SERO-4910 file (N, C-alpha, C, O; in steps of 0.05 Angstrom, whole numbers):
BEGIN
 pado doro    nc1    nc2    nc3   cac1   cac2   cac3    cc1    cc2    cc3    oc1    oc2    oc3
  Met    A   -206   -918  -1306   -183   -899  -1304   -178   -876  -1321   -189   -875  -1343
  Pro    A   -163   -860  -1312   -162   -827  -1328   -134   -833  -1351   -114   -848  -1349
  Tyr    A   -142   -815  -1370   -126   -826  -1396   -117   -798  -1408   -135   -781  -1411
  Lys    A    -92   -791  -1414    -91   -761  -1432    -79   -767  -1456    -63   -786  -1458
  Tyr    A    -86   -752  -1477    -79   -763  -1503    -51   -749  -1504    -45   -727  -1494
  Asn    A    -35   -765  -1518    -10   -762  -1525     -8   -748  -1545      8   -761  -1559
  Pro    A    -14   -722  -1561     -6   -716  -1593     22   -730  -1603     22   -741  -1626
  Ile    A     47   -729  -1587     70   -740  -1600     74   -762  -1616     87   -766  -1637
  Glu    A     53   -786  -1594     58   -802  -1597     33   -821  -1621     33   -838  -1639
  Gly    A      9   -798  -1603    -10   -807  -1631    -28   -833  -1607    -41   -852  -1617
  Gln    A    -25   -830  -1588    -39   -852  -1569    -46   -841  -1542    -34   -820  -1535
  Phe    A    -71   -857  -1520    -78   -839  -1490    -55   -854  -1476    -50   -878  -1480
  Asp    A    -43   -837  -1459    -28   -855  -1440    -44   -856  -1413    -63   -841  -1409
  Leu    A    -35   -876  -1394    -55   -889  -1368    -40   -858  -1351    -18   -850  -1358
  Val    A    -59   -841  -1328    -46   -836  -1315    -53   -838  -1288    -75   -845  -1280
  Asn    A    -26   -830  -1267    -39   -834  -1242    -43   -861  -1235    -60   -869  -1219
  Ala    A    -22   -879  -1252    -41   -914  -1238     -7   -929  -1234     12   -926  -1249
  Ala    A     -7   -943  -1214     20   -952  -1197     24   -967  -1220      8   -978  -1236
  Ala    A     62   -965  -1218     72   -981  -1234     73  -1003  -1221     69  -1010  -1198
  Thr    A     81  -1013  -1242     91  -1046  -1226    122  -1049  -1233    132  -1045  -1255
  Pro    A    133  -1057  -1214    170  -1056  -1215    172  -1080  -1229    153  -1095  -1227
  Ala    A    190  -1086  -1242    209  -1102  -1259    217  -1127  -1234    223  -1117  -1213
  Val    A    217  -1146  -1234    222  -1163  -1222    256  -1165  -1223    269  -1168  -1244
  Gly    A    269  -1164  -1194    303  -1166  -1199    321  -1159  -1175    317  -1171  -1154
  Ser    A    340  -1142  -1176    351  -1145  -1148    370  -1107  -1150    379  -1093  -1168
  Ile    A    369  -1106  -1128    374  -1076  -1126    411  -1081  -1121    423  -1093  -1103
  Val    A    418  -1071  -1138    450  -1078  -1125    454  -1054  -1110    439  -1035  -1108
  Ala    A    485  -1057  -1096    495  -1038  -1074    505  -1011  -1084    524  -1008  -1099
  Gly    A    489   -991  -1072    501   -967  -1079    475   -959  -1096    478   -937  -1108
  Asn    A    451   -970  -1100    424   -962  -1118    408   -958  -1098    412   -971  -1077
  Lys    A    384   -940  -1099    367   -929  -1083    339   -947  -1097    342   -961  -1117
  Ile    A    311   -944  -1082    296   -946  -1086    276   -920  -1094    270   -903  -1077
  Asn    A    269   -918  -1112    255   -890  -1124    227   -894  -1127    218   -913  -1138
  Thr    A    214   -876  -1117    185   -877  -1125    182   -845  -1134    187   -824  -1123
  Thr    A    171   -853  -1159    160   -822  -1183    132   -805  -1175    126   -785  -1188
  Thr    A    116   -814  -1152     90   -801  -1141     98   -799  -1116    105   -818  -1102
  Ala    A     95   -763  -1104     96   -769  -1071     77   -787  -1060     56   -793  -1071
  Gly    A     83   -794  -1040     63   -808  -1023     64   -840  -1030     53   -856  -1014
  Thr    A     75   -848  -1049     75   -877  -1066     92   -889  -1041    111   -877  -1032
  Ala    A     84   -915  -1030     88   -931  -1008    108   -955  -1029    105   -964  -1052
  Val    A    131   -958  -1007    147   -993  -1024    146  -1008  -1011    162  -1004   -993
  Thr    A    130  -1035  -1007    125  -1049   -996    139  -1068  -1004    144  -1070  -1028
  Ile    A    149  -1088   -983    167  -1108   -984    154  -1134   -975    147  -1136   -951
  Asn    A    149  -1155   -995    130  -1171   -993    137  -1200   -979    122  -1218   -972
  Ala    A    161  -1200   -977    168  -1225   -965    204  -1219   -966    217  -1205   -982
  Asp    A    215  -1237   -939    241  -1237   -933    259  -1243   -959    282  -1235   -962
  Thr    A    249  -1254   -971    269  -1257   -997    275  -1234  -1016    292  -1231  -1034
  Asp    A    258  -1220  -1005    275  -1187  -1020    287  -1180  -1010    299  -1164  -1023
  Leu    A    296  -1180   -982    318  -1164   -978    344  -1180   -977    343  -1205   -980
  Val    A    370  -1166   -971    386  -1176   -967    399  -1195   -950    381  -1201   -934
  Ala    A    418  -1207   -944    417  -1225   -919    423  -1213   -895    417  -1222   -873
  Ser    A    440  -1186   -902    442  -1178   -871    445  -1149   -882    441  -1147   -906
  Val    A    451  -1120   -863    449  -1098   -871    470  -1092   -843    464  -1098   -820
  Ala    A    493  -1079   -850    507  -1069   -832    493  -1031   -824    483  -1013   -839
  Thr    A    497  -1032   -800    495  -1007   -791    509   -999   -768    523  -1017   -758
  Asp    A    509   -977   -758    532   -957   -733    532   -979   -720    553   -991   -715
  Ser    A    505   -989   -712    504  -1005   -683    514  -1031   -678    519  -1041   -655
  Gly    A    520  -1048   -708    519  -1071   -712    508  -1081   -737    513  -1068   -757
  Thr    A    495  -1099   -739    488  -1111   -763    454  -1121   -760    446  -1134   -740
  Ala    A    434  -1111   -787    410  -1119   -783    406  -1139   -803    413  -1136   -826
  Thr    A    394  -1164   -793    386  -1180   -812    360  -1191   -810    352  -1195   -787
  Pro    A    346  -1196   -827    321  -1198   -831    320  -1228   -834    337  -1244   -842
  Val    A    285  -1230   -820    281  -1252   -813    253  -1252   -808    240  -1237   -794
  Ala    A    245  -1276   -826    213  -1283   -831    205  -1248   -834    211  -1235   -814
  Asn    A    199  -1238   -847    195  -1203   -851    199  -1196   -829    176  -1192   -820
  Ser    A    212  -1192   -816    221  -1181   -790    252  -1172   -798    267  -1184   -814
  Met    A    257  -1154   -786    292  -1147   -780    294  -1145   -750    277  -1133   -736
  Ser    A    321  -1160   -740    338  -1150   -719    361  -1131   -720    381  -1132   -734
  Ile    A    354  -1114   -702    388  -1093   -704    393  -1099   -684    378  -1093   -666
  Val    A    425  -1117   -678    431  -1126   -662    460  -1108   -658    473  -1106   -679
  Gly    A    470  -1097   -636    491  -1076   -625    481  -1054   -621    460  -1043   -625
  Gly    A    511  -1047   -604    497  -1013   -604    483  -1022   -568    469  -1003   -558
  Gly    A    484  -1035   -558    472  -1038   -533    436  -1049   -526    422  -1051   -506
  Gly    A    433  -1054   -558    405  -1056   -558    388  -1072   -587    391  -1067   -611
  Val    A    374  -1089   -578    359  -1111   -604    335  -1102   -601    322  -1099   -580
  Val    A    328  -1096   -632    302  -1090   -647    294  -1099   -664    305  -1102   -686
  Val    A    263  -1111   -656    250  -1139   -678    218  -1112   -690    199  -1102   -677
  Ser    A    223  -1112   -708    204  -1101   -721    190  -1114   -750    202  -1116   -772
  Ala    A    163  -1120   -745    148  -1131   -771    145  -1123   -788    133  -1105   -777
  Ile    A    143  -1117   -815    140  -1101   -833    112  -1086   -837     89  -1094   -841
  Gly    A    124  -1059   -834     95  -1046   -834     85  -1028   -808     66  -1013   -804
  Ser    A    117  -1038   -788    104  -1026   -765    131  -1003   -763    150  -1006   -778
  Val    A    130   -984   -746    149   -967   -727    170   -978   -722    167   -999   -709
  Val    A    204   -972   -729    215   -993   -724    217   -967   -700    211   -944   -706
  Thr    A    227   -975   -670    241   -965   -655    266   -976   -638    273  -1000   -637
  Val    A    280   -953   -626    307   -969   -620    310   -959   -588    309   -937   -577
  Thr    A    315   -988   -576    315   -981   -548    342   -991   -531    353  -1008   -545
  Gly    A    350   -989   -516    377   -998   -498    396   -965   -511    391   -941   -513
  Gly    A    417   -982   -515    433   -963   -526    455   -954   -500    468   -933   -500
  Gly    A    456   -970   -482    472   -966   -457    461   -945   -445    440   -936   -452
  Ser    A    477   -937   -425    471   -915   -393    472   -894   -413    476   -895   -437
  Ile    A    469   -875   -397    483   -843   -396    497   -845   -381    495   -857   -360
  Pro    A    519   -826   -392    541   -818   -371    533   -791   -352    521   -772   -361
  Pro    A    541   -793   -331    539   -777   -315    541   -750   -321    558   -748   -339
  Lys    A    532   -728   -314    537   -698   -323    567   -691   -296    567   -700   -273
  Glu    A    581   -679   -305    601   -676   -285    605   -646   -293    608   -636   -316
  Phe    A    605   -630   -261    620   -603   -255    639   -603   -250    645   -618   -231
  Ser    A    657   -590   -262    690   -588   -249    695   -562   -241    688   -545   -257
  Phe    A    713   -552   -211    710   -528   -215    735   -528   -194    736   -533   -170
  Asn    A    761   -517   -219    789   -506   -207    788   -489   -186    769   -475   -180
  Ala    A    806   -491   -176    815   -471   -146    803   -442   -148    790   -430   -131
  Glu    A    808   -434   -169    800   -404   -181    772   -402   -177    762   -385   -163
  Gly    A    758   -423   -192    734   -413   -199    708   -427   -179    685   -431   -185
  Leu    A    722   -431   -154    709   -433   -129    715   -405   -113    738   -399   -110
  Val    A    692   -385   -102    689   -368    -92    692   -361    -65    674   -372    -51
  Ala    A    708   -344    -49    715   -344    -27    692   -322    -14    697   -298    -18
  Ile    A    664   -330      3    641   -315     17    640   -318     46    628   -304     62
  Glu    A    652   -337     51    650   -342     82    664   -328     94    682   -317     81
  Thr    A    661   -323    123    678   -315    141    708   -322    139    729   -309    137
  Asn    A    700   -351    142    734   -367    139    729   -375    112    707   -382    104
  Phe    A    746   -375    101    756   -384     71    786   -398     62    808   -392     69
  Gly    A    780   -409     51    808   -426     42    819   -402     22    811   -397      0
  Ala    A    837   -391     35    851   -368     14    863   -380    -22    866   -403    -31
  Leu    A    866   -360    -30    873   -370    -62    907   -362    -57    918   -341    -51
  Thr    A    920   -393    -63    948   -389    -61    963   -389    -93    951   -398   -113
  Gln    A    985   -381    -94   1006   -393   -119   1019   -406   -107   1030   -399    -86
  Leu    A   1018   -428   -117   1043   -451   -120   1067   -439   -138   1058   -428   -159
  Thr    A   1102   -438   -134   1114   -435   -155   1128   -461   -152   1136   -468   -130
  Gly    A   1132   -479   -178   1152   -500   -178   1172   -501   -194   1176   -479   -204
  Thr    A   1186   -515   -201   1209   -510   -220   1199   -504   -249   1212   -489   -264
  Asn    A   1175   -518   -257   1163   -520   -280   1136   -502   -290   1129   -493   -312
  Val    A   1125   -502   -261   1099   -490   -261   1092   -484   -236   1093   -493   -213
  Lys    A   1081   -460   -251   1054   -443   -224   1025   -450   -223   1011   -446   -243
  Ile    A   1019   -457   -207    990   -459   -205    971   -449   -164    977   -449   -140
  Leu    A    946   -442   -186    933   -425   -163    918   -454   -146    908   -470   -161
  Val    A    918   -461   -114    907   -477   -105    884   -455    -84    877   -432    -86
  Arg    A    880   -472    -70    860   -460    -40    874   -477    -17    876   -501    -19
  Ala    A    880   -466     -2    898   -461     26    873   -470     39    853   -456     33
  Phe    A    868   -490     57    858   -504     84    869   -506    101    890   -519     98
  Asp    A    863   -492    133    872   -492    160    862   -524    167    845   -539    158
  Ala    A    883   -525    188    884   -546    201    867   -553    226    860   -574    238
  Thr    A    862   -516    230    844   -520    262    819   -508    254    796   -517    258
  Thr    A    823   -492    245    795   -479    238    775   -483    208    782   -479    185
  Glu    A    753   -489    217    738   -495    185    735   -470    170    724   -449    177
  Glu    A    751   -477    141    746   -457    124    737   -475     94    744   -496     84
  Tyr    A    713   -449     85    701   -454     60    712   -440     35    725   -419     36
  Ala    A    705   -455      9    701   -444    -16    677   -454    -29    667   -475    -24
  Asn    A    667   -438    -45    639   -436    -51    632   -441    -79    652   -441    -93
  Gly    A    610   -445    -90    601   -457   -119    573   -461   -117    561   -459    -95
  Lys    A    559   -466   -146    534   -474   -156    534   -481   -184    551   -473   -201
  Phe    A    510   -499   -189    505   -517   -206    482   -518   -214    473   -506   -194
  Phe    A    465   -521   -226    440   -534   -240    442   -568   -245    458   -579   -260
  Val    A    424   -581   -228    416   -618   -221    409   -618   -259    395   -599   -267
  Pro    A    416   -636   -278    416   -639   -302    377   -641   -296    365   -639   -274
  Ser    A    364   -645   -327    333   -645   -325    330   -674   -328    308   -681   -322
  Asn    A    350   -697   -337    346   -721   -336    361   -733   -315    371   -755   -314
  Phe    A    362   -708   -295    375   -729   -275    365   -761   -253    342   -765   -245
  Asn    A    377   -771   -251    365   -796   -242    364   -799   -201    380   -799   -182
  Thr    A    344   -800   -203    339   -797   -177    339   -823   -156    330   -827   -133
  Ser    A    354   -838   -176    350   -872   -159    377   -867   -158    385   -880   -139
  Gly    A    393   -855   -167    423   -854   -169    441   -844   -138    432   -837   -116
  Thr    A    471   -846   -148    491   -842   -128    507   -815   -136    515   -815   -159
  Ile    A    511   -800   -126    521   -775   -130    558   -780   -124    564   -793   -104
  Thr    A    576   -769   -140    605   -775   -130    613   -741   -137    606   -725   -154
  Phe    A    631   -740   -110    649   -720    -98    673   -730   -106    680   -753   -101
  Arg    A    690   -711   -122    721   -722   -133    741   -692   -121    729   -671   -122
  Ala    A    762   -692   -114    781   -668   -109    809   -683   -107    818   -704    -98
  Tyr    A    817   -660   -120    858   -666   -119    867   -656    -95    858   -634    -96
  Val    A    878   -658    -77    895   -652    -58    924   -654    -53    936   -667    -70
  Ser    A    938   -645    -34    963   -647    -28    967   -626      0    955   -607     10
  Ala    A    988   -640      3    992   -627     41   1015   -598     31   1030   -595     12
  Ala    A   1012   -589     45   1035   -556     48   1050   -571     46   1059   -580     24
  Thr    A   1060   -582     80   1086   -596     86   1078   -623     84   1055   -627     90
  Ala    A   1090   -641     77   1080   -667     68   1098   -685     98   1121   -682    107
  Ala    A   1080   -699    106   1078   -722    127   1066   -735    127   1043   -734    117
  Ala    A   1084   -764    143   1076   -787    138   1047   -798    156   1041   -789    178
  Ser    A   1037   -809    148   1011   -822    160    989   -806    167    974   -813    185
  Lys    A    984   -782    155    966   -766    155    948   -765    139    949   -767    115
  Asn    A    921   -762    162    901   -758    148    888   -729    139    896   -710    152
  Ile    A    866   -723    113    844   -700    106    825   -712    115    824   -737    116
  Gly    A    807   -695    123    772   -700    115    761   -676     98    770   -653    101
  Leu    A    746   -679     83    730   -662     61    703   -659     74    700   -668     97
  Thr    A    688   -652     65    664   -644     71    648   -626     50    656   -604     47
  Phe    A    623   -635     34    606   -625     18    590   -618     27    572   -635     31
  Gly    A    583   -586     37    552   -578     47    537   -568     21    549   -559      1
  His    A    514   -570     22    498   -565      2    470   -555      1    461   -562     23
  Arg    A    449   -542    -13    425   -546     -6    405   -534    -35    407   -512    -44
  Ala    A    391   -551    -43    384   -554    -60    357   -538    -57    338   -541    -42
  Val    A    363   -516    -82    338   -497    -91    317   -502   -119    323   -505   -142
  Thr    A    299   -501   -110    279   -505   -136    262   -479   -141    268   -459   -129
  Asp    A    238   -478   -160    228   -455   -162    209   -450   -146    190   -465   -140
  Asn    A    216   -422   -138    189   -408   -113    204   -418    -87    195   -417    -64
  Glu    A    223   -425    -92    240   -428    -61    261   -408    -45    269   -389    -57
  Ser    A    267   -410    -24    286   -388    -17    313   -400    -23    319   -423    -18
  Trp    A    327   -382    -32    358   -394    -34    373   -394     -4    393   -408     -1
  Asp    A    359   -375     22    365   -382     40    365   -396     56    362   -389     79
  Gln    A    372   -429     46    367   -444     67    389   -461     89    412   -451     89
  Thr    A    388   -479    103    405   -490    113    427   -512    104    415   -533     99
  Tyr    A    453   -514    101    463   -537     89    468   -554    101    474   -555    125
  Thr    A    463   -580     79    467   -605     98    493   -623     85    498   -627     62
  Asp    A    506   -630    108    531   -641    100    537   -666     93    526   -684    106
  Val    A    556   -673     73    566   -696     66    588   -702     73    604   -686     62
  Asp    A    598   -714     84    633   -716     93    646   -741     81    635   -763     81
  Ser    A    670   -736     72    685   -762     68    701   -780     82    710   -801     72
  Gly    A    705   -771    113    715   -783    133    750   -779    123    760   -769    103
  Ala    A    760   -794    148    788   -793    141    800   -811    116    793   -833    108
  Ile    A    820   -792    108    833   -805     83    859   -799     83    867   -776     85
  Ser    A    878   -822     81    909   -809     91    918   -809     53    915   -824     34
  Ile    A    930   -782     55    944   -774     31    972   -778     24    984   -789     44
  Ala    A    984   -776      9   1012   -776     -5   1030   -761     15   1028   -737     21
  Ala    A   1050   -782     25   1076   -768     47   1097   -760     27   1120   -755     36
  Thr    A   1095   -758      7   1120   -745     -3   1105   -717    -16   1084   -717    -28
  Gln    A   1119   -698    -10   1128   -672     -9   1123   -665    -43   1139   -669    -61
  Asp    A   1095   -652    -45   1081   -642    -79   1066   -661    -84   1046   -651    -95
  Arg    A   1063   -686    -81   1047   -704    -90   1026   -701    -89   1020   -691    -68
  Leu    A    995   -709   -112    976   -708   -109    962   -730    -94    975   -750    -87
  Thr    A    936   -728    -88    919   -752    -76    893   -746    -80    883   -732    -63
  Leu    A    881   -754    -95    857   -765   -104    833   -767    -86    828   -790    -79
  Val    A    814   -747    -77    804   -755    -53    767   -766    -64    755   -748    -74
  Thr    A    756   -785    -63    732   -792    -63    718   -804    -53    723   -826    -42
  Trp    A    685   -787    -55    665   -807    -39    644   -797    -51    641   -782    -70
  Thr    A    624   -811    -32    590   -813    -46    571   -807    -29    576   -806     -5
  Val    A    552   -803    -38    523   -805    -32    498   -810    -45    492   -793    -62
  Ala    A    484   -825    -40    467   -836    -47    433   -820    -49    419   -821    -29
  Asn    A    425   -807    -71    410   -781    -73    381   -796    -64    360   -788    -73
  Ser    A    384   -816    -46    358   -819    -27    372   -804     -2    358   -796     16
  Thr    A    393   -801      0    400   -784     20    392   -753     21    377   -739     35
  Ala    A    412   -745     -6    410   -711    -18    392   -690    -20    390   -665    -18
  Gly    A    373   -726    -28    345   -704    -34    349   -683    -55    339   -661    -52
  Trp    A    364   -691    -79    359   -673   -104    334   -678   -116    320   -698   -112
  Ala    A    328   -657   -136    307   -664   -161    315   -648   -188    330   -628   -189
  Ala    A    307   -659   -202    319   -640   -233    313   -615   -232    293   -605   -222
  Asn    A    335   -603   -244    332   -570   -246    335   -554   -225    339   -530   -226
  Asp    A    334   -570   -200    350   -557   -176    369   -545   -174    388   -553   -187
  Met    A    372   -524   -161    405   -505   -166    413   -519   -137    401   -521   -116
  Ile    A    434   -524   -144    446   -535   -117    472   -509   -102    495   -509   -110
  Glu    A    464   -494    -85    484   -482    -75    503   -498    -56    491   -512    -40
  Phe    A    531   -498    -54    550   -509    -39    571   -500    -29    582   -480    -39
  Arg    A    578   -511    -10    606   -508     -1    625   -533      8    619   -555     18
  Ile    A    652   -521      0    673   -545      2    691   -537     23    705   -516     24
  Ser    A    690   -558     42    719   -550     64    730   -573     79    725   -597     77
  Arg    A    745   -562     91    761   -577    109    746   -591    131    731   -578    145
  Asp    A    748   -617    134    738   -633    167    764   -624    179    784   -626    164
  Thr    A    769   -612    207    786   -608    221    788   -626    241    808   -625    255
  Ser    A    769   -646    246    754   -664    267    765   -698    266    763   -716    283
  Val    A    776   -698    243    785   -727    231    812   -732    249    829   -715    256
  Ala    A    811   -764    255    836   -774    269    858   -769    263    853   -753    245
  Asn    A    879   -769    264    911   -762    253    910   -739    236    923   -738    215
  Asn    A    897   -724    244    895   -698    226    922   -691    212    944   -699    217
  Leu    A    917   -679    199    940   -671    177    951   -644    185    936   -625    180
  Val    A    977   -636    198    987   -613    202    991   -597    191   1004   -602    170
  Gly    A    981   -567    197    995   -546    174    971   -552    153    956   -571    152
  Asp    A    971   -528    134    949   -529    109    941   -558     90    957   -577     86
  Met    A    928   -556     86    913   -573     60    915   -566     30    894   -554     33
  Tyr    A    922   -563      2    916   -554    -18    899   -570    -28    896   -594    -28
  Leu    A    882   -547    -37    860   -561    -53    860   -548    -92    855   -525   -100
  Phe    A    867   -567   -106    877   -566   -128    848   -556   -146    847   -534   -157
  Asn    A    827   -574   -147    804   -577   -164    784   -588   -148    790   -592   -124
  Phe    A    759   -594   -155    736   -608   -137    714   -613   -167    709   -597   -185
  Glu    A    703   -646   -162    692   -644   -182    656   -662   -161    653   -673   -140
  Val    A    638   -653   -187    607   -663   -184    602   -686   -195    599   -679   -219
  Ser    A    598   -717   -195    591   -728   -220    561   -733   -203    556   -743   -181
  Val    A    542   -720   -227    513   -723   -223    504   -753   -243    515   -759   -265
  Pro    A    483   -769   -230    482   -792   -252    454   -780   -272    434   -768   -263
  Arg    A    457   -786   -292    427   -785   -304    416   -807   -326    430   -821   -341
  Thr    A    392   -805   -323    375   -830   -340    371   -825   -365    360   -841   -379
***
């Protein structure tokens, strides 16, 4: 082994040799330090580990030279010397695209007019949709790169009647076209209808309208650009007489 003369002490010192740690325990707040870069610290038995280690997602408990991390949606078991991989963790929440009335654009020949409502306390902008002529408001967004192609897409909208009427229905239609790289933007819309939905019969009361479509029907893919138009389906049974107000519209896209 290499030695180096120490003139102060008058002796030869051992150089680059592995140090043998003293037997003992590491108390809370202390660290394991190595003096040479690349030096490995090896735990030889589960008796060298504390009974449990608190983590952000649960408790890590050593058992027979392995450690199980329980909590946070997943369980991890790794033998000493192996790389610890965290799995599970629960599902990824959907990506939600929200459009208020003024965030939707009017580009169709027939469009829902942007209208200001003035209350006692609040002024607000809405899109007004006719009862007999189908009118539109348009928008677009990107499908997330981690899109769940086996999932279900959800549509939500807050609406109300311009003039409330008992037991009257409205319907909404989401027309969409998915465009990807090197495809034409000028494609035919595919419609997804909510069907007839009864809305609040009290003046100025909002109703949350929700409907869905499985992606096996929609046919979207990751990174698609979705061009869409939202409209009122004027053909539903017991259709509301007069305008329907659209306050905002949301598309919830599943991710994996």
